[in-house]
BATI-287902 format. One line per field, with one value per residue: residue number from 1; x, y, z of N, C-alpha, C in turn; chain. Coordinates in steps of 0.1 Angstrom, whole numbers, plus 5000, padded with zeros to 4 digits. Layout:
<atoms>
nuza NUM,... $
n.px X,... $
n.py Y,... $
n.pz Z,... $
ca.px X,... $
ca.py Y,... $
ca.pz Z,... $
c.px X,... $
c.py Y,... $
c.pz Z,... $
lumba A,... $
</atoms>
This chain:
<atoms>
nuza 1,2,3,4,5,6,7,8,9,10,11,12,13,14,15,16,17,18,19,20,21,22,23,24,25,26,27,28,29,30,31,32,33,34,35,36,37,38,39,40,41,42,43,44,45,46,47,48,49,50,51,52,53,54,55,56,57,58,59,60,61,62,63,64,65,66,67,68,69,70,71,72,73,74,75,76,77,78,79,80,81,82,83,84,85,86,87,88,89,90,91,92,93,94,95,96,97,98,99,100,101,102,103,104,105,106,107,108,109,110,111,112,113,114,115,116,117,118,119,120,121,122,123,124,125,126,127,128,129,130,131,132,133,134,135,136,137,138,139,140,141,142,143,144,145,146,147,148,149,150,151,152,153,154,155,156,157,158,159,160,161,162,163,164,165,166,167,168,169,170,171,172,173,174,175,176,177,178,179,180,181,182,183,184,185,186,187,188,189,190,191,192,193,194,195,196,197,198,199,200,201,202,203,204,205,206,207,208,209,210,211,212,213,214,215,216,217,218,219,220,221,222,223,224,225,226,227,228,229,230,231,232,233,234,235,236,237,238,239,240,241,242,243,244,245,246,247,248,249,250,251,252,253,254,255,256,257,258,259,260,261,262,263,264,265,266,267,268,269,270,271,272,273,274,275,276,277,278,279,280,281,282,283,284,285,286,287,288,289,290,291,292,293,294,295,296,297,298,299,300,301,302,303,304,305,306,307,308,309,310,311,312,313,314,315,316,317,318,319,320,321,322,323,324,325,326,327,328,329,330,331,332,333,334,335,336,337,338,339,340,341,342,343,344,345,346,347,348,349,350,351,352,353,354,355,356,357,358,359,360,361,362,363,364,365,366,367,368,369,370,371,372,373,374,375,376,377,378,379,380,381,382,383,384,385,386,387,388,389 $
n.px 5027,5059,5079,5098,5083,5061,5070,5071,5047,5034,5020,5007,4999,4970,4959,4964,4976,4962,4962,4973,4997,5008,5026,5027,5017,5014,5006,4992,4958,4957,4971,4995,5028,5045,5061,5044,5022,5009,4981,4967,4954,4936,4930,4912,4916,4892,4869,4849,4851,4867,4873,4894,4890,4892,4904,4918,4901,4923,4936,4919,4916,4944,4938,4912,4920,4938,4923,4909,4924,4934,4908,4900,4880,4862,4847,4837,4826,4823,4833,4851,4851,4870,4874,4860,4875,4879,4905,4906,4879,4874,4870,4843,4820,4821,4828,4806,4790,4805,4799,4771,4765,4779,4786,4787,4805,4807,4817,4789,4789,4800,4781,4764,4778,4778,4758,4760,4783,4779,4756,4742,4722,4732,4730,4712,4726,4744,4761,4765,4790,4802,4822,4848,4831,4827,4837,4834,4854,4861,4888,4902,4894,4876,4881,4868,4878,4871,4881,4880,4878,4907,4915,4890,4858,4843,4861,4875,4895,4908,4909,4925,4924,4938,4963,4971,4973,4971,4949,4954,4940,4943,4964,5001,5005,5020,5037,5046,5050,5051,5069,5094,5106,5114,5124,5103,5104,5110,5091,5070,5070,5058,5036,5020,5020,5006,4982,4973,4981,4968,4950,4961,4950,4931,4951,4961,4946,4938,4961,4965,4946,4954,4980,4972,4967,4981,5005,5016,5018,5016,4997,4987,4971,4983,5018,5044,5042,5044,5069,5093,5097,5077,5073,5092,5077,5054,5066,5069,5050,5037,5055,5048,5024,5019,5027,5051,5092,5105,5132,5163,5170,5173,5139,5141,5124,5123,5109,5112,5111,5127,5152,5169,5160,5164,5194,5197,5184,5201,5225,5221,5217,5241,5254,5243,5250,5279,5279,5273,5248,5220,5209,5178,5174,5143,5133,5103,5089,5095,5092,5072,5041,5037,5058,5071,5055,5059,5086,5083,5073,5088,5113,5125,5122,5120,5126,5107,5113,5104,5090,5073,5043,5021,5011,5009,5017,5041,5028,5036,5043,5027,5006,5018,5020,4991,4987,4996,4985,4960,4970,4970,4994,5017,5034,5062,5094,5100,5111,5115,5120,5114,5114,5111,5111,5099,5073,5072,5058,5052,5061,5049,5022,5035,5036,5008,4999,5011,5004,4979,4977,4985,5004,5031,5062,5072,5101,5112,5131,5127,5138,5142,5147,5156,5151,5178,5206,5221,5250,5241,5220,5232,5236,5209,5206,5222,5213,5191,5198,5209,5189,5178,5193 $
n.py 5113,5116,5147,5146,5126,5138,5159,5145,5144,5170,5201,5228,5255,5256,5232,5204,5173,5144,5121,5084,5066,5033,5013,4987,4968,4943,4927,4939,4947,4921,4906,4914,4918,4942,4966,4981,5003,5042,5060,5086,5116,5142,5183,5208,5244,5269,5294,5279,5244,5214,5181,5157,5126,5095,5070,5033,5014,5002,5027,5047,5055,5068,5088,5100,5114,5133,5146,5161,5175,5190,5208,5216,5237,5239,5222,5200,5210,5196,5162,5153,5122,5102,5079,5048,5023,5005,5011,5037,5042,5038,5054,5068,5063,5071,5097,5107,5103,5119,5142,5154,5172,5173,5175,5148,5145,5137,5113,5103,5077,5070,5080,5056,5036,5038,5029,5002,4999,5006,5006,5030,5061,5076,5092,5108,5132,5136,5146,5148,5149,5165,5163,5184,5204,5230,5236,5261,5269,5287,5310,5288,5273,5237,5215,5194,5162,5141,5099,5077,5043,5040,5031,5022,5021,5047,5066,5100,5126,5150,5190,5215,5253,5272,5268,5250,5224,5189,5164,5128,5107,5068,5071,5077,5067,5050,5015,5010,5024,5059,5059,5045,5060,5059,5066,5075,5062,5032,5017,5024,5013,4983,4990,5005,4985,4963,4974,4995,4991,4975,4993,5015,5024,5042,5056,5070,5090,5103,5112,5134,5148,5157,5170,5198,5212,5237,5222,5222,5207,5170,5149,5121,5091,5068,5071,5096,5133,5153,5174,5183,5166,5163,5161,5141,5124,5122,5116,5091,5081,5082,5066,5038,5038,5034,5011,5006,4995,5002,4999,4984,4955,4921,4901,4870,4847,4816,4786,4758,4720,4701,4714,4710,4727,4755,4758,4756,4780,4802,4793,4806,4834,4841,4838,4858,4879,4880,4886,4913,4918,4931,4919,4901,4876,4852,4833,4816,4797,4805,4834,4865,4863,4890,4902,4895,4903,4930,4926,4919,4936,4960,4955,4950,4927,4888,4857,4825,4798,4768,4737,4709,4698,4672,4669,4700,4734,4735,4746,4769,4787,4787,4802,4824,4833,4841,4862,4878,4878,4893,4918,4932,4927,4932,4938,4932,4912,4877,4847,4808,4781,4751,4719,4689,4653,4632,4638,4668,4690,4720,4742,4746,4754,4772,4790,4792,4808,4833,4840,4847,4872,4906,4923,4907,4889,4867,4842,4820,4802,4778,4762,4729,4709,4679,4667,4670,4693,4691,4687,4685,4702,4726,4742,4749,4770,4788,4799,4808,4824,4846,4851,4868,4890 $
n.pz 5229,5222,5209,5189,5177,5169,5153,5127,5121,5125,5115,5113,5135,5135,5123,5137,5147,5156,5161,5166,5175,5172,5179,5182,5169,5147,5127,5099,5086,5093,5080,5065,5074,5094,5114,5135,5130,5121,5130,5114,5121,5119,5136,5126,5136,5138,5131,5126,5137,5125,5124,5108,5098,5123,5145,5144,5167,5183,5192,5201,5227,5230,5211,5215,5238,5230,5215,5230,5243,5223,5215,5238,5258,5235,5205,5182,5151,5125,5117,5092,5063,5051,5043,5052,5061,5087,5101,5101,5113,5135,5157,5156,5166,5190,5193,5182,5200,5223,5212,5204,5185,5161,5129,5103,5072,5042,5011,4989,4988,5012,5027,5021,5031,5058,5078,5078,5091,5115,5144,5153,5147,5124,5097,5101,5107,5084,5057,5023,5001,4970,4938,4942,4958,4984,5018,5044,5065,5083,5082,5068,5043,5032,4999,4982,4967,4949,4950,4941,4945,4955,4979,4983,4971,4983,4988,4992,4987,5003,5001,5016,5014,5019,5037,5018,5020,5015,5025,5023,5023,5019,5003,4995,5018,5042,5056,5095,5123,5136,5157,5152,5129,5107,5071,5046,5021,5027,5038,5024,4995,5001,5013,4993,4970,4977,4992,4975,4953,4933,4923,4896,4878,4889,4907,4892,4880,4905,4908,4886,4890,4914,4907,4895,4920,4943,4965,4993,5016,5026,5038,5046,5059,5069,5086,5079,5072,5044,5033,5022,5006,4986,4959,4949,4961,4942,4921,4924,4931,4907,4892,4901,4902,4873,4865,4860,4861,4894,4897,4882,4878,4887,4898,4924,4932,4950,4954,4970,4984,4993,4989,4965,4944,4952,4958,4930,4921,4941,4931,4903,4908,4920,4893,4880,4893,4893,4865,4869,4874,4895,4916,4934,4958,4972,4998,4990,5007,5032,5039,5041,5017,5009,5008,4988,4966,4968,4958,4936,4919,4919,4909,4872,4860,4866,4875,4883,4902,4910,4923,4910,4926,4937,4911,4904,4912,4935,4966,4977,4956,4937,4955,4959,4928,4929,4941,4929,4902,4917,4927,4902,4886,4864,4828,4831,4825,4823,4837,4835,4862,4863,4884,4885,4895,4887,4866,4858,4856,4869,4854,4831,4842,4861,4832,4825,4842,4843,4816,4820,4827,4823,4797,4800,4793,4786,4788,4763,4767,4790,4815,4828,4857,4869,4897,4906,4896,4868,4847,4820,4821,4818,4799,4792,4813,4809,4785,4793,4806,4795,4779,4797,4800 $
ca.px 5035,5068,5082,5100,5076,5051,5076,5069,5033,5026,5012,5008,4992,4957,4963,4970,4977,4952,4956,4977,5007,5004,5038,5024,5009,5025,4997,4978,4949,4956,4976,5008,5036,5046,5068,5037,5017,4998,4965,4964,4938,4938,4916,4917,4907,4889,4857,4841,4860,4869,4883,4894,4892,4890,4915,4913,4901,4928,4943,4909,4918,4947,4931,4906,4931,4942,4910,4903,4933,4932,4897,4901,4860,4853,4833,4841,4810,4825,4839,4855,4855,4876,4880,4850,4876,4874,4915,4904,4870,4871,4862,4829,4809,4825,4829,4793,4783,4804,4795,4759,4756,4789,4778,4797,4806,4815,4806,4779,4796,4802,4767,4757,4787,4779,4748,4764,4796,4772,4740,4735,4713,4742,4720,4705,4734,4753,4761,4771,4796,4804,4837,4850,4820,4836,4831,4843,4856,4868,4899,4906,4885,4882,4875,4867,4882,4866,4888,4876,4890,4923,4915,4874,4849,4839,4877,4877,4909,4903,4926,4927,4931,4948,4974,4975,4973,4967,4947,4950,4937,4954,4971,5010,5013,5029,5039,5059,5048,5059,5081,5103,5113,5120,5120,5087,5105,5114,5084,5057,5063,5053,5021,5014,5014,4999,4973,4965,4990,4960,4946,4972,4946,4925,4957,4967,4935,4944,4978,4961,4939,4968,4988,4964,4969,4994,5004,5025,5018,5005,4990,4981,4962,4994,5030,5045,5035,5055,5071,5104,5100,5064,5080,5096,5064,5045,5071,5075,5039,5034,5061,5042,5011,5020,5033,5065,5096,5111,5142,5165,5174,5164,5138,5144,5120,5119,5094,5121,5108,5143,5162,5174,5153,5165,5202,5194,5182,5205,5234,5215,5215,5256,5261,5240,5259,5291,5279,5273,5236,5214,5197,5172,5164,5135,5128,5089,5083,5098,5091,5053,5040,5037,5068,5075,5050,5065,5100,5082,5070,5100,5121,5123,5125,5116,5126,5103,5119,5096,5089,5060,5039,5011,5005,5006,5029,5044,5015,5037,5048,5010,5000,5022,5015,4978,4986,5004,4974,4950,4975,4972,5008,5021,5046,5077,5098,5100,5117,5110,5128,5111,5119,5097,5113,5097,5070,5073,5043,5049,5066,5038,5013,5034,5034,4996,4993,5013,4996,4964,4983,4990,5021,5041,5066,5078,5114,5114,5141,5125,5149,5139,5151,5149,5154,5191,5214,5231,5258,5233,5212,5237,5226,5197,5205,5231,5200,5180,5206,5209,5174,5172,5198 $
ca.py 5114,5129,5162,5135,5119,5148,5164,5139,5147,5184,5209,5242,5261,5255,5219,5197,5161,5140,5108,5076,5059,5017,5002,4971,4961,4931,4924,4953,4939,4905,4894,4916,4922,4954,4966,4992,5012,5050,5063,5097,5121,5160,5189,5225,5252,5281,5295,5265,5232,5201,5169,5150,5108,5091,5062,5023,5010,5002,5038,5052,5061,5080,5095,5110,5123,5140,5157,5162,5184,5199,5212,5224,5236,5238,5213,5204,5213,5186,5151,5148,5109,5102,5065,5044,5017,5003,5018,5051,5049,5033,5065,5077,5063,5076,5111,5107,5102,5132,5158,5151,5183,5176,5171,5139,5150,5122,5114,5095,5061,5070,5078,5047,5024,5039,5023,4988,4997,5012,5008,5044,5071,5087,5093,5123,5145,5134,5153,5144,5163,5158,5166,5203,5210,5235,5237,5270,5271,5305,5313,5277,5262,5226,5216,5177,5158,5122,5092,5060,5030,5043,5019,5016,5031,5058,5073,5109,5136,5168,5195,5231,5258,5284,5261,5244,5211,5178,5150,5123,5098,5061,5077,5084,5063,5038,5009,5011,5031,5072,5061,5039,5074,5053,5068,5073,5050,5020,5006,5025,5002,4976,4995,5006,4972,4954,4979,5003,4988,4971,5003,5019,5036,5052,5065,5079,5097,5111,5123,5141,5160,5164,5181,5212,5218,5243,5214,5224,5196,5158,5146,5108,5086,5063,5074,5111,5143,5154,5183,5188,5154,5163,5157,5127,5112,5122,5112,5077,5070,5077,5052,5027,5034,5034,4998,5006,4991,5012,4996,4977,4942,4905,4895,4854,4840,4805,4777,4746,4715,4695,4723,4714,4739,4765,4756,4762,4797,4811,4795,4814,4843,4841,4839,4869,4887,4882,4892,4927,4922,4931,4907,4898,4861,4853,4818,4820,4788,4814,4849,4865,4865,4904,4907,4891,4908,4940,4927,4919,4951,4974,4952,4952,4914,4882,4842,4817,4787,4755,4723,4700,4691,4665,4672,4712,4741,4735,4754,4784,4796,4790,4812,4841,4837,4842,4873,4887,4886,4897,4928,4933,4923,4934,4947,4933,4899,4866,4835,4803,4772,4742,4706,4675,4643,4619,4644,4677,4703,4729,4751,4750,4760,4789,4801,4796,4818,4845,4843,4855,4887,4919,4927,4898,4886,4850,4841,4815,4794,4773,4754,4718,4703,4665,4666,4678,4704,4681,4693,4686,4713,4740,4747,4758,4779,4797,4802,4815,4842,4852,4860,4876,4904 $
ca.pz 5221,5217,5201,5178,5168,5163,5140,5113,5117,5126,5100,5118,5148,5133,5116,5146,5152,5170,5161,5173,5170,5172,5175,5189,5156,5138,5114,5091,5079,5096,5071,5063,5082,5097,5126,5140,5120,5127,5124,5113,5124,5126,5135,5120,5146,5129,5133,5132,5134,5114,5127,5098,5099,5130,5145,5145,5175,5191,5192,5206,5241,5228,5199,5222,5252,5217,5208,5241,5247,5210,5217,5254,5261,5227,5203,5166,5138,5111,5110,5073,5066,5040,5043,5058,5063,5097,5108,5102,5115,5150,5168,5150,5173,5203,5189,5179,5214,5229,5203,5198,5174,5153,5116,5094,5062,5032,4995,4989,4988,5023,5037,5018,5040,5074,5081,5075,5102,5131,5141,5155,5136,5119,5086,5102,5107,5073,5048,5012,4992,4959,4936,4943,4969,4993,5030,5048,5081,5083,5076,5066,5033,5025,4988,4981,4955,4948,4946,4942,4943,4961,4973,4986,4962,4988,4994,4987,4994,5010,5000,5024,5003,5032,5040,5008,5028,5010,5033,5008,5026,5021,4993,4998,5032,5041,5070,5104,5132,5138,5168,5143,5128,5094,5064,5039,5012,5036,5037,5012,4985,5005,5017,4980,4961,4987,5002,4971,4939,4921,4910,4891,4870,4896,4915,4881,4875,4911,4909,4878,4898,4926,4899,4892,4929,4948,4972,5001,5024,5024,5049,5047,5071,5079,5082,5080,5067,5033,5028,5016,4997,4976,4943,4950,4966,4934,4910,4929,4929,4891,4883,4909,4897,4857,4863,4859,4872,4901,4898,4873,4886,4889,4914,4918,4943,4947,4960,4970,4988,5004,4994,4953,4938,4962,4952,4919,4927,4943,4919,4893,4910,4919,4884,4872,4899,4886,4850,4864,4877,4905,4921,4950,4961,4983,5001,4993,5019,5047,5037,5037,5004,5005,5004,4976,4956,4967,4950,4919,4914,4923,4896,4858,4857,4874,4875,4888,4906,4918,4919,4909,4937,4934,4901,4902,4912,4950,4972,4983,4945,4933,4960,4949,4915,4925,4948,4919,4897,4922,4929,4886,4881,4847,4823,4829,4819,4832,4832,4845,4860,4871,4892,4889,4900,4876,4862,4860,4851,4873,4846,4821,4852,4860,4824,4824,4855,4834,4804,4820,4831,4811,4792,4805,4785,4792,4785,4754,4773,4801,4825,4837,4865,4871,4911,4912,4889,4861,4834,4806,4823,4813,4784,4794,4820,4800,4776,4802,4814,4782,4774,4808,4806 $
c.px 5048,5074,5090,5094,5065,5059,5078,5055,5026,5029,5013,5001,4978,4954,4968,4967,4973,4952,4965,4986,5003,5019,5039,5024,5017,5019,4989,4971,4949,4965,4995,5016,5041,5051,5055,5030,5007,4988,4961,4946,4946,4927,4925,4911,4912,4876,4846,4857,4860,4877,4885,4900,4892,4906,4907,4912,4911,4938,4935,4913,4929,4944,4920,4910,4932,4935,4909,4915,4935,4921,4896,4885,4856,4849,4836,4826,4812,4836,4840,4858,4858,4878,4868,4860,4880,4892,4911,4889,4862,4867,4853,4823,4810,4826,4814,4787,4787,4802,4784,4754,4767,4779,4786,4794,4817,4814,4801,4779,4792,4793,4762,4764,4782,4768,4752,4775,4791,4760,4734,4731,4725,4738,4717,4713,4746,4750,4768,4775,4800,4820,4838,4839,4834,4830,4844,4842,4859,4877,4903,4891,4891,4875,4875,4865,4876,4880,4889,4880,4904,4922,4904,4869,4847,4850,4872,4890,4905,4921,4921,4933,4939,4959,4979,4979,4962,4964,4944,4946,4947,4962,4983,5010,5020,5031,5048,5047,5056,5074,5096,5112,5120,5113,5109,5091,5107,5102,5068,5057,5057,5040,5019,5013,5010,4986,4969,4970,4981,4954,4951,4964,4936,4936,4965,4960,4938,4954,4975,4952,4950,4976,4985,4966,4980,4998,5018,5029,5013,5004,4981,4975,4974,5008,5029,5039,5047,5053,5077,5103,5085,5067,5083,5086,5058,5051,5068,5062,5032,5042,5052,5029,5008,5025,5046,5074,5101,5128,5150,5173,5164,5156,5137,5134,5116,5108,5104,5115,5118,5153,5171,5170,5162,5182,5206,5198,5190,5224,5234,5218,5234,5259,5255,5246,5270,5289,5273,5258,5230,5204,5194,5168,5153,5130,5112,5081,5087,5098,5079,5054,5041,5049,5076,5071,5057,5079,5096,5078,5072,5109,5118,5120,5126,5123,5122,5110,5108,5093,5075,5054,5027,5005,5004,5020,5027,5036,5022,5045,5034,5005,5009,5022,4997,4975,4990,4995,4962,4952,4977,4989,5011,5029,5058,5082,5105,5104,5115,5120,5121,5118,5108,5109,5112,5085,5066,5065,5045,5056,5055,5026,5014,5032,5021,4992,4997,5011,4982,4968,4986,5002,5032,5050,5074,5089,5111,5121,5133,5132,5138,5147,5147,5159,5168,5197,5220,5241,5249,5223,5219,5238,5220,5195,5214,5222,5190,5189,5206,5197,5170,5178,5195 $
c.py 5120,5140,5156,5129,5126,5160,5161,5140,5155,5190,5224,5246,5255,5244,5211,5181,5156,5127,5097,5065,5043,5010,4986,4959,4954,4928,4934,4942,4926,4897,4902,4920,4935,4957,4987,4998,5031,5053,5076,5102,5134,5171,5202,5230,5263,5283,5285,5252,5215,5188,5164,5130,5107,5081,5046,5023,5006,5013,5048,5058,5069,5094,5108,5119,5133,5153,5166,5179,5191,5213,5219,5223,5239,5224,5211,5201,5200,5172,5144,5132,5108,5088,5058,5027,5017,5013,5027,5055,5042,5042,5074,5077,5069,5090,5115,5114,5117,5145,5152,5159,5183,5169,5156,5145,5143,5124,5106,5081,5059,5065,5062,5030,5030,5030,5004,4984,5001,5008,5017,5051,5077,5095,5107,5134,5144,5141,5150,5155,5152,5163,5181,5209,5215,5237,5249,5270,5281,5310,5302,5273,5244,5222,5198,5172,5142,5113,5080,5050,5032,5047,5014,5029,5045,5070,5086,5115,5146,5181,5213,5238,5268,5280,5253,5229,5200,5161,5140,5106,5087,5062,5082,5078,5053,5028,5017,5025,5047,5067,5055,5051,5069,5064,5065,5057,5036,5013,5011,5012,4990,4980,4992,4997,4964,4962,4986,4995,4980,4981,5013,5027,5046,5061,5072,5088,5109,5122,5135,5151,5167,5172,5197,5217,5221,5235,5219,5215,5183,5155,5128,5101,5076,5072,5092,5119,5141,5167,5190,5178,5152,5155,5144,5120,5111,5116,5094,5069,5073,5067,5043,5024,5035,5017,4997,5007,5003,5009,4981,4965,4930,4902,4880,4850,4823,4797,4762,4735,4710,4701,4723,4728,4756,4766,4764,4775,4808,4805,4802,4830,4850,4843,4854,4882,4889,4891,4911,4930,4923,4922,4903,4886,4862,4839,4822,4807,4800,4827,4851,4867,4883,4911,4905,4898,4921,4942,4925,4927,4960,4969,4948,4933,4903,4866,4836,4806,4781,4745,4718,4696,4685,4669,4687,4718,4733,4747,4768,4792,4798,4801,4828,4843,4843,4858,4881,4892,4893,4910,4935,4936,4924,4939,4944,4914,4887,4851,4824,4787,4761,4727,4702,4658,4631,4628,4659,4686,4716,4743,4755,4756,4771,4799,4802,4808,4832,4853,4849,4866,4896,4922,4921,4891,4872,4845,4826,4803,4788,4759,4740,4710,4687,4661,4672,4683,4694,4687,4694,4696,4728,4749,4757,4769,4790,4805,4814,4828,4855,4858,4869,4887,4914 $
c.pz 5221,5212,5189,5170,5160,5152,5127,5109,5118,5112,5104,5129,5148,5129,5128,5144,5163,5166,5165,5168,5178,5171,5176,5180,5150,5125,5108,5085,5079,5086,5064,5072,5083,5108,5132,5125,5126,5120,5122,5115,5128,5124,5131,5127,5140,5138,5137,5129,5128,5120,5113,5100,5116,5133,5142,5162,5190,5197,5196,5219,5236,5220,5207,5236,5240,5215,5220,5244,5237,5212,5230,5257,5248,5221,5186,5162,5129,5117,5096,5075,5054,5032,5051,5060,5081,5108,5110,5107,5128,5161,5163,5162,5186,5203,5190,5191,5225,5228,5196,5185,5159,5141,5111,5079,5051,5018,4996,4991,5002,5036,5034,5029,5055,5080,5083,5085,5113,5131,5150,5142,5130,5107,5089,5102,5096,5063,5036,5010,4980,4948,4935,4947,4975,5002,5035,5061,5090,5074,5062,5054,5030,5013,4992,4974,4958,4942,4944,4940,4946,4976,4975,4974,4965,4990,4983,4995,4999,5011,5008,5017,5011,5032,5031,5012,5018,5020,5022,5013,5027,5010,4997,5014,5030,5060,5080,5116,5134,5145,5158,5133,5111,5082,5058,5032,5015,5030,5029,5000,4991,5011,5003,4973,4967,4990,4984,4950,4927,4912,4910,4887,4880,4904,4903,4880,4893,4912,4896,4882,4907,4917,4896,4904,4936,4962,4980,5009,5025,5033,5050,5060,5078,5070,5084,5072,5053,5030,5015,5006,4985,4962,4940,4952,4949,4922,4912,4924,4915,4889,4890,4902,4878,4857,4862,4864,4879,4896,4888,4879,4881,4895,4913,4931,4939,4961,4959,4986,4995,4997,4977,4942,4942,4954,4943,4917,4929,4935,4910,4897,4912,4907,4875,4880,4893,4874,4855,4874,4889,4911,4934,4951,4970,4984,5003,5004,5036,5049,5033,5022,5002,5002,4990,4964,4957,4957,4934,4914,4913,4912,4884,4851,4864,4870,4886,4891,4912,4912,4916,4918,4935,4921,4898,4908,4929,4955,4968,4975,4938,4944,4959,4940,4920,4934,4937,4910,4905,4924,4911,4880,4866,4843,4829,4821,4829,4830,4840,4849,4867,4876,4886,4890,4885,4864,4862,4850,4857,4863,4834,4830,4851,4847,4819,4835,4845,4824,4805,4828,4821,4807,4798,4794,4786,4784,4773,4757,4791,4809,4833,4841,4867,4886,4912,4897,4882,4851,4824,4807,4819,4807,4781,4801,4815,4787,4780,4805,4800,4775,4785,4813,4791 $
lumba A,A,A,A,A,A,A,A,A,A,A,A,A,A,A,A,A,A,A,A,A,A,A,A,A,A,A,A,A,A,A,A,A,A,A,A,A,A,A,A,A,A,A,A,A,A,A,A,A,A,A,A,A,A,A,A,A,A,A,A,A,A,A,A,A,A,A,A,A,A,A,A,A,A,A,A,A,A,A,A,A,A,A,A,A,A,A,A,A,A,A,A,A,A,A,A,A,A,A,A,A,A,A,A,A,A,A,A,A,A,A,A,A,A,A,A,A,A,A,A,A,A,A,A,A,A,A,A,A,A,A,A,A,A,A,A,A,A,A,A,A,A,A,A,A,A,A,A,A,A,A,A,A,A,A,A,A,A,A,A,A,A,A,A,A,A,A,A,A,A,A,A,A,A,A,A,A,A,A,A,A,A,A,A,A,A,A,A,A,A,A,A,A,A,A,A,A,A,A,A,A,A,A,A,A,A,A,A,A,A,A,A,A,A,A,A,A,A,A,A,A,A,A,A,A,A,A,A,A,A,A,A,A,A,A,A,A,A,A,A,A,A,A,A,A,A,A,A,A,A,A,A,A,A,A,A,A,A,A,A,A,A,A,A,A,A,A,A,A,A,A,A,A,A,A,A,A,A,A,A,A,A,A,A,A,A,A,A,A,A,A,A,A,A,A,A,A,A,A,A,A,A,A,A,A,A,A,A,A,A,A,A,A,A,A,A,A,A,A,A,A,A,A,A,A,A,A,A,A,A,A,A,A,A,A,A,A,A,A,A,A,A,A,A,A,A,A,A,A,A,A,A,A,A,A,A,A,A,A,A,A,A,A,A,A,A,A,A,A,A,A,A,A,A,A,A,A,A,A,A,A,A,A,A,A,A,A,A,A $
</atoms>
């Protein structure tokens, strides 16, 4: 790993990056498009040596080489397991094989999960920790803070007291490989709303705990470390986890079969732009649904445009709505445009989806298009625009 990449994850001489960068990964968790990902792991060198998490199987070779370089002839005393998801535990079995005296440290639920993922007898070396337990390494002290459902139930984060480093597990992470050199904000919202976003209440609890700490550095399991931008990162997570809009504007996702609904959505977008509104459109038949979920959470308003299909909602739109419900979408104003040549029902069904979500204000005006846009629907479109502005 070159020096430019290491600068994005370096902490200190005593706390060294030993993770792996994966620029070839195209789908994270087999579903989220990304231009690579990093699997972050650190070693803390002191009287006692602790490794903070491992990496995905895809990065084991690089990880083990980094461990060997960092440790030289020394051996780790502890492996701290903050999160049991396989992209962070792929190296556990190999480390245990190489260092048979190394102890594993994690939450009680981590101990419950270990036998589910590994055939090796790991429990004989497992040490369970609870809220605010500490582990002294010498001049460094680890304090363990439970963070259940951010975003798995066993998750904990770790605060190193001497250098004031918060090892934050999946919190504050982002998509994209480190070698792409992107700013954290570029892919962090895509990551947050699809990976962590459902659990806003749990993120709020973690933020409350973090606010009581003197943090000089945040080291997440994916993406760059944070030093100068800690306040911004915390404020951004507070907004997102409170389900507040991050931007003022209108998101218009559309699902069009033959192109007529698309024309209406794009025409409406242009009219909003002329009125001074920020507008983002997205074709749900072409773009990945996770990208649409991200935009829906970012903006304060949304207008859905979809066709009726087989007496139901055209599947790309229904898939999007199902994902919004799964990710706990809430606290937004939404307008509806439906299209149907003989029996339009998509609008009613979209409204039913939205009604099951929390704090969604649905515009009174629902625009119904019969195949193509006609002059007699202009009044309804203007009424919808007025409601949404």
